[in-house]
C-alpha positions, -999 to +999 in steps of 0.1 A: -006+004+000+015+035-011-007+067-003+004+104-008-007+133-002+001+170-017+000+199+001+008+234-022-015+271-007+009+302-017+047+297-009+041+261+008+044+229-014+047+201+001+038+162+006+037+135+029+036+099+016+033+063+035+039+030+024+043-009+034+060-040+023+056-063+045+061-053+083+076-024+075+062+013+071+077+042+054+071+079+059+086+100+030+077+140+036+096+173+021+096+202-001+081+190-039+112+185-053+129+172-031+137+139-019+127+150+014+133+126+052+123+096+055+115+073+085+107+038+086+093+013+115+091-022+115+064-040+131+058-072+142+035-088+117+021-078+080-011-065+096+001-047+124+022-025+098-006-020+076-030-012+105-006+013+114-001+026+078-041+028+076-045+048+112-018+071+103-034+077+065-066+082+084-055+107+104-040+122+078-072+128+061-087+139+090-065+166+097-064+178+056-101+178+054-102+196+087-080+231+079-104+229+046-134+235+053 
């Protein structure tokens, strides 16, 4: 699973991306046009990694929706 969010407003242009590969979750974020920063976290099982990634996506979606209303 890979999800990417981009935000562009005024002088701000950034992205946030999350990907799962087996038991590993990788979050990458930064300004558009850069390689950004990467954070990697390992979990006990594939299911735990997927659950964590989905929770992060839900949180990010909630924040984006609440800031644009």
